C-alpha positions in Angstrom: 119.0 91.6 85.0 117.2 90.3 88.2 113.9 90.3 86.3 115.3 88.3 83.4 117.1 85.8 85.8 113.6 85.4 87.6 111.9 84.8 84.3 114.3 82.2 82.8 114.5 80.2 86.3 111.0 80.1 87.0 109.1 76.7 86.6 106.2 76.3 84.3 102.9 75.3 85.7 102.4 71.6 84.9 98.4 71.3 84.8 95.9 73.0 82.4 96.0 76.8 82.2 93.0 78.8 81.4 94.2 82.4 81.5 98.0 83.9 81.4 97.9 87.4 82.8 101.2 89.2 81.7 102.2 92.5 83.3 105.6 92.7 81.6 106.8 91.7 78.1 109.9 89.6 78.0 109.8 87.5 74.9 110.1 84.1 76.4 106.8 84.4 78.3 105.0 85.1 75.1 105.4 81.4 74.1 104.1 80.1 77.6 100.6 78.2 77.4 99.6 78.8 73.9 96.2 77.2 74.4 95.4 79.7 77.3 93.6 83.0 76.9 95.9 85.9 77.4 95.5 89.1 79.4 97.9 91.9 79.1 98.3 94.9 81.4 99.7 98.2 80.1 100.7 100.6 82.8 101.9 103.4 80.6 103.5 104.2 77.2 106.5 105.9 78.6 109.3 104.1 76.7 107.4 104.8 73.4 106.5 108.4 74.0 109.8 109.3 75.9 112.5 107.1 74.0 115.3 108.8 75.9 114.2 107.4 79.1 114.4 103.7 77.9 116.2 101.4 80.3 118.3 98.5 79.1 115.3 96.2 80.0 113.1 98.1 77.8 115.1 97.1 74.7 114.7 93.4 75.8 110.9 93.6 75.6 108.3 92.9 72.9 105.4 95.0 74.2 103.8 95.6 70.9 103.6 91.8 70.2 102.0 91.2 73.5 99.4 93.7 72.9 98.6 92.6 69.3 98.2 89.1 70.5 96.3 89.7 73.6 92.7 88.3 74.1 92.1 91.4 76.4 94.1 94.3 77.6 93.9 96.2 80.8 95.0 99.7 81.1 95.6 101.3 84.4 94.1 104.7 83.3 91.9 106.2 80.3 94.9 108.2 79.5 97.1 105.1 79.0 94.4 103.6 76.9 94.3 106.8 74.7 98.1 106.6 74.3 98.2 102.8 73.5 95.9 103.3 70.7 97.6 106.6 69.7 101.0 104.7 69.4 99.8 101.3 68.1 96.6 102.1 66.1 93.3 100.0 66.3 93.7 96.7 68.2 91.5 93.9 67.9 91.4 93.0 71.7 88.8 94.7 74.0 90.6 97.1 76.5 89.3 97.5 80.0 90.5 100.5 82.3 91.3 99.0 85.8 92.7 102.0 87.9 95.0 101.2 90.6 94.3 101.4 94.4 95.7 102.8 97.4 96.6 100.7 100.7 95.3 101.2 104.3 98.7 102.2 105.4 98.4 105.6 104.0 96.4 107.6 106.6 96.4 111.0 108.2 97.5 109.4 111.6 100.9 108.1 110.5 103.7 109.2 112.9 106.1 111.8 112.2 109.5 111.1 110.8 112.5 111.9 113.2 114.9 114.5 112.2 112.6 115.8 109.2 111.5 119.3 108.7 108.3 120.3 110.5 107.0 122.6 107.6 107.5 121.1 104.1 106.3 120.8 100.6 106.7 117.1 99.4 107.9 115.7 96.1 108.3 112.0 95.5 110.2 109.9 93.0 112.4 110.8 90.1 112.9 114.3 89.0 114.6 114.5 85.5 112.9 115.1 82.1 109.3 114.9 81.9 108.9 114.6 85.7 109.0 118.3 85.9 111.2 119.0 88.9 112.7 122.3 87.1 109.3 123.7 87.2 108.8 122.9 90.9 112.2 124.5 91.9 111.5 127.6 90.0 107.9 127.7 91.6 109.4 127.2 95.2 112.0 130.0 94.5 109.1 132.3 93.9 107.3 131.3 97.2 110.2 130.9 99.6 110.6 134.6 100.7 106.9 134.6 101.8 107.3 131.4 104.0 110.9 131.5 105.4 110.7 128.4 107.4 109.2 126.3 104.6 111.4 123.4 103.1 111.0 121.4 99.9 111.5 117.8 100.7 112.5 115.4 97.9 111.7 111.9 98.8 113.5 109.4 96.7 114.8 110.0 93.2 118.3 109.6 94.1 120.9 112.0 95.5 121.0 115.5 93.9 123.0 115.4 90.6 125.5 118.1 90.0 123.4 120.0 87.5 120.5 120.0 89.9 122.9 121.5 92.8 124.0 124.2 90.3 120.3 124.9 89.3 119.4 125.1 93.1 122.1 127.6 93.8 121.2 129.8 90.8 117.7 129.9 92.4 119.2 130.6 95.8 117.1 127.8 97.3 120.0 125.3 98.0 119.6 125.6 101.7 115.9 125.0 101.6 116.1 121.5 100.1 116.0 118.2 101.9 116.5 115.0 100.0 116.4 111.6 101.5 115.8 108.0 100.2 113.1 106.4 102.3 111.7 102.6 102.6 108.1 102.1 101.5 107.4 101.7 105.1 108.2 105.4 106.0 106.1 106.8 102.9 102.9 107.2 104.9 104.6 109.4 107.3 106.3 111.5 104.7 102.9 112.3 103.1 100.8 112.7 106.3 102.9 115.6 107.7 103.6 117.6 104.5 101.9 120.9 104.0 101.3 120.1 100.4 102.2 117.4 98.0 103.4 118.6 94.6 103.6 116.5 91.7 104.9 118.4 88.6 105.2 115.4 86.3 104.1 116.0 82.8 103.4 112.4 82.1 102.0 109.4 84.2 100.5 106.1 83.3 98.6 106.4 86.5 100.2 108.5 89.4 100.0 106.3 92.4 101.8 109.0 94.7 98.6 111.2 94.1 96.4 108.8 95.6 98.6 108.0 98.5 98.8 111.7 99.3 95.3 112.2 99.2 94.7 109.3 101.4 97.1 110.7 104.0 95.1 113.9 104.3 97.5 116.1 102.4 96.4 118.7 99.7 97.8 118.0 96.2 99.0 120.2 93.4 99.3 118.6 90.1 100.4 119.2 86.6 97.2 119.1 84.3 98.5 116.4 81.9 98.1 112.9 81.0 96.3 110.6 83.6 96.7 113.3 86.6 93.3 114.7 86.1 91.8 111.3 86.3 93.2 110.7 89.5 93.1 114.0 91.2 89.5 114.9 89.9 87.8 117.8 91.9 90.1 117.1 95.0 93.4 118.6 93.3 94.6 122.0 92.4 96.1 122.0 88.8 98.8 124.0 86.8 99.6 124.0 83.2 102.8 121.9 82.5 105.9 123.9 82.7 104.2 127.2 84.2 106.2 127.8 87.3 104.3 131.1 88.0 100.9 129.3 88.1 102.3 126.5 90.3 103.7 129.1 92.7 100.1 130.7 92.8 98.5 127.4 93.5 101.1 126.6 96.3 100.6 130.1 97.9 96.9 129.8 98.0 96.8 126.3 99.7 99.4 127.6 102.3 97.6 130.6 103.3 93.8 129.9 102.6 92.8 127.6 105.4 89.3 127.1 104.2 90.5 126.0 100.7 93.1 123.8 102.3 90.5 122.1 104.5 88.1 121.7 101.4 90.9 120.0 99.4 91.8 117.8 102.3 88.4 116.4 102.7 87.8 116.0 99.0 91.1 114.0 98.8 90.3 111.7 101.5 86.9 111.1 100.0 88.0 110.7 96.4 90.9 108.2 97.6 88.4 105.9 98.9 86.9 105.4 95.3 90.2 103.7 94.5 90.9 100.4 96.3 92.7 97.3 95.5 89.7 95.3 96.4 87.8 97.0 93.6 90.8 96.8 91.2 90.8 92.9 91.8 86.9 92.8 91.2 87.2 94.5 87.9 90.2 92.3 86.9 88.3 89.3 87.9 85.5 90.4 85.6 87.9 90.6 82.6 89.0 86.9 83.5 85.3 85.9 83.5 84.6 87.4 80.2 
């Protein structure tokens, strides 16, 4: 609703417009500036591939019309580009992949958060459905006895639902879970002091938390699916989607093998420098010039 209100209330530019760049797909904006060239960014194909996840706002958008009438399309990953073509078929507009970047606030030097566990695995964001939290919970239950002071921190994603609480009790890990909503300003600290960042999501348009964790000097363990191999590359450890035993194995390796851990940290720090907002801006500007 706030997005719709802002769209309806905004003032149109009075002068000549060469390019309109849309990053969302409300019907009204499609008619703006008919003489201008139109660039459209597609972040993911989640509403199309996972229709059960659609929000109310998704039912009001006309994404396909934006894509089919665009002069140029930007996708945030090669995975999203493939999914776009798979869902909509061939498109007349050229498509350029412009990866997202990571901000300078994500650094290994971020201070610790008060009252947080000292020894923890970190998960960030929503947990239901394709986000794969069930796999993470099962994997944690397999490693918890070998690491009795290790906690699983769930940053964001809302309070634990009743069914989640029941699952944690069934797995006997309910007393090893720490869940907290965090402002954006606290996220660098959450990443920087985690032993590992675990991202079991089975689908991401890009996967920005992966970059944020690597830039914070934290090893990452990722589901080998969608865009995550593009982002993690050779800096990450991967496991097959839904495979809790393989995930548990990767977690254990990084917790006990100091040499592997140092290697993954250094590779992650190096890889994260390849994704900057300056580079994203330069690639976007090249699309405008074209």
